[in-house]
PASEBA-1860 file (N, C-alpha, C; in nm, 3 decimals):
! residues 78
1> MALTGAVE> -0.481/-2.810/-0.074/-0.484/-2.704/0.023/-0.579/-2.595/-0.028 ~ -0.675/-2.558/0.053/-0.771/-2.455/0.016/-0.718/-2.317/0.055 ~ -0.738/-2.222/-0.033/-0.702/-2.084/-0.008/-0.827/-1.998/-0.019 ~ -0.837/-1.899/0.068/-0.942/-1.800/0.055/-0.877/-1.664/0.065 ~ -0.939/-1.565/0.006/-0.883/-1.432/0.008/-0.990/-1.326/0.023 ~ -0.947/-1.212/0.074/-1.036/-1.098/0.089/-0.956/-0.971/0.063 ~ -1.021/-0.873/0.002/-0.958/-0.745/-0.026/-1.045/-0.636/0.033 ~ -0.981/-0.540/0.100/-1.053/-0.431/0.164/-0.988/-0.299/0.126
9> ALEAASEA> -1.067/-0.202/0.083/-1.015/-0.069/0.052/-0.977/0.001/0.182 ~ -0.867/0.077/0.177/-0.820/0.154/0.292/-0.812/0.301/0.254 ~ -0.818/0.388/0.352/-0.800/0.531/0.329/-0.652/0.563/0.322 ~ -0.613/0.640/0.220/-0.474/0.682/0.207/-0.471/0.813/0.130 ~ -0.367/0.892/0.153/-0.349/1.018/0.082/-0.200/1.044/0.067 ~ -0.165/1.110/-0.042/-0.025/1.148/-0.065/-0.024/1.278/-0.142 ~ 0.094/1.323/-0.176/0.108/1.446/-0.254/0.069/1.424/-0.400 ~ 0.051/1.301/-0.441/0.011/1.270/-0.578/-0.137/1.304/-0.599
17> PATQAYRA> -0.175/1.336/-0.722/-0.317/1.365/-0.749/-0.411/1.248/-0.719 ~ -0.362/1.126/-0.733/-0.447/1.009/-0.707/-0.371/0.910/-0.620 ~ -0.434/0.866/-0.512/-0.374/0.768/-0.422/-0.481/0.667/-0.384 ~ -0.445/0.541/-0.384/-0.539/0.437/-0.342/-0.464/0.335/-0.258 ~ -0.538/0.267/-0.173/-0.476/0.167/-0.086/-0.574/0.054/-0.061 ~ -0.517/-0.064/-0.039/-0.600/-0.176/-0.001/-0.520/-0.277/0.081 ~ -0.595/-0.360/0.151/-0.537/-0.469/0.229/-0.589/-0.599/0.172 ~ -0.499/-0.691/0.143/-0.537/-0.824/0.095/-0.501/-0.924/0.204
25> TITRADGQ> -0.595/-1.011/0.236/-0.574/-1.114/0.337/-0.594/-1.249/0.271 ~ -0.494/-1.335/0.283/-0.500/-1.470/0.229/-0.501/-1.567/0.347 ~ -0.597/-1.656/0.349/-0.607/-1.757/0.455/-0.585/-1.894/0.391 ~ -0.500/-1.972/0.454/-0.471/-2.107/0.407/-0.469/-2.199/0.529 ~ -0.454/-2.326/0.507/-0.461/-2.424/0.615/-0.361/-2.397/0.725 ~ -0.242/-2.350/0.690/-0.138/-2.330/0.791/-0.129/-2.187/0.845 ~ -0.226/-2.103/0.814/-0.223/-1.968/0.870/-0.280/-1.863/0.776 ~ -0.245/-1.740/0.804/-0.298/-1.626/0.732/-0.185/-1.529/0.702
33> SETVLVRA> -0.192/-1.461/0.589/-0.096/-1.356/0.559/-0.171/-1.234/0.510 ~ -0.110/-1.119/0.532/-0.175/-0.994/0.498/-0.076/-0.906/0.422 ~ -0.127/-0.833/0.326/-0.046/-0.739/0.249/-0.120/-0.607/0.243 ~ -0.048/-0.497/0.268/-0.103/-0.364/0.250/-0.031/-0.301/0.132 ~ -0.109/-0.252/0.035/-0.052/-0.189/-0.084/-0.106/-0.047/-0.095 ~ -0.016/0.048/-0.112/-0.054/0.187/-0.137/0.006/0.226/-0.271 ~ -0.077/0.278/-0.360/-0.033/0.318/-0.494/-0.070/0.462/-0.518 ~ 0.021/0.536/-0.582/-0.003/0.676/-0.614/0.029/0.701/-0.761
41> LSGTTSLS> -0.053/0.783/-0.824/-0.034/0.819/-0.964/-0.017/0.970/-0.976 ~ 0.090/1.011/-1.046/0.116/1.152/-1.069/0.167/1.167/-1.210 ~ 0.082/1.219/-1.298/0.120/1.228/-1.439/0.142/1.089/-1.495 ~ 0.262/1.067/-1.550/0.293/0.934/-1.605/0.370/0.849/-1.506 ~ 0.380/0.895/-1.381/0.455/0.823/-1.279/0.359/0.744/-1.189 ~ 0.391/0.617/-1.171/0.315/0.531/-1.080/0.411/0.480/-0.973 ~ 0.377/0.504/-0.849/0.458/0.458/-0.736/0.373/0.365/-0.650 ~ 0.434/0.258/-0.602/0.360/0.170/-0.511/0.452/0.120/-0.401
49> VTIFDPTD> 0.393/0.104/-0.285/0.463/0.051/-0.168/0.379/-0.064/-0.116 ~ 0.443/-0.178/-0.097/0.376/-0.296/-0.044/0.442/-0.335/0.087 ~ 0.360/-0.358/0.189/0.410/-0.399/0.320/0.345/-0.533/0.353 ~ 0.428/-0.631/0.381/0.381/-0.767/0.408/0.365/-0.790/0.557 ~ 0.252/-0.848/0.594/0.220/-0.885/0.732/0.248/-0.773/0.833 ~ 0.189/-0.654/0.812/0.211/-0.545/0.908/0.145/-0.576/1.042 ~ 0.207/-0.530/1.149/0.146/-0.548/1.281/0.040/-0.442/1.307 ~ 0.051/-0.328/1.239/-0.043/-0.217/1.256/-0.075/-0.162/1.117
57> TAAAVASA> -0.197/-0.184/1.071/-0.236/-0.143/0.936/-0.226/0.007/0.917 ~ -0.275/0.084/1.013/-0.271/0.231/1.001/-0.127/0.280/0.993 ~ -0.040/0.224/1.073/0.101/0.263/1.069/0.165/0.223/0.936 ~ 0.125/0.109/0.882/0.178/0.064/0.753/0.137/0.161/0.642 ~ 0.010/0.203/0.644/-0.037/0.299/0.544/0.038/0.431/0.559 ~ 0.055/0.479/0.682/0.126/0.604/0.705/0.271/0.596/0.656 ~ 0.336/0.484/0.682/0.473/0.465/0.635/0.480/0.465/0.482 ~ 0.385/0.400/0.419/0.381/0.396/0.273/0.356/0.536/0.216
65> EETINAAL> 0.266/0.612/0.278/0.240/0.749/0.234/0.367/0.833/0.242 ~ 0.439/0.822/0.353/0.564/0.898/0.370/0.667/0.859/0.264 ~ 0.677/0.730/0.236/0.773/0.682/0.136/0.737/0.736/-0.002 ~ 0.610/0.732/-0.036/0.566/0.785/-0.166/0.592/0.934/-0.175 ~ 0.561/1.009/-0.070/0.585/1.153/-0.072/0.733/1.185/-0.086 ~ 0.819/1.109/-0.019/0.963/1.130/-0.032/1.010/1.102/-0.174 ~ 0.959/0.996/-0.234/0.996/0.964/-0.373/0.949/1.072/-0.469 ~ 0.828/1.122/-0.450/0.778/1.228/-0.535/0.861/1.355/-0.521
73> AELEKK> 0.902/1.387/-0.399/0.986/1.504/-0.377/1.119/1.491/-0.448 ~ 1.178/1.373/-0.445/1.305/1.350/-0.515/1.288/1.361/-0.666 ~ 1.178/1.309/-0.717/1.154/1.316/-0.861/1.133/1.460/-0.907 ~ 1.073/1.543/-0.822/1.052/1.683/-0.859/1.183/1.760/-0.869 ~ 1.286/1.714/-0.800/1.416/1.781/-0.804/1.485/1.764/-0.939 ~ 1.446/1.663/-1.014/1.514/1.632/-1.141/1.456/1.705/-1.256
END
């Protein structure tokens, strides 16, 4: 079975000093799958959110950004 893959950088932002995002697409004989990953770095903390086969990439990135911001807010409370 042959597999091919592609990675594309996406725009993302969070409350962290550094945020990056990308979409990975894997194509195989029986179909295609997609993963959106958003990662944020703040000091020694690394947070990442992965969404598998999103129906809307922009909405997936927005959801990941919100999740990361909520986690950062909770960590600041401690």
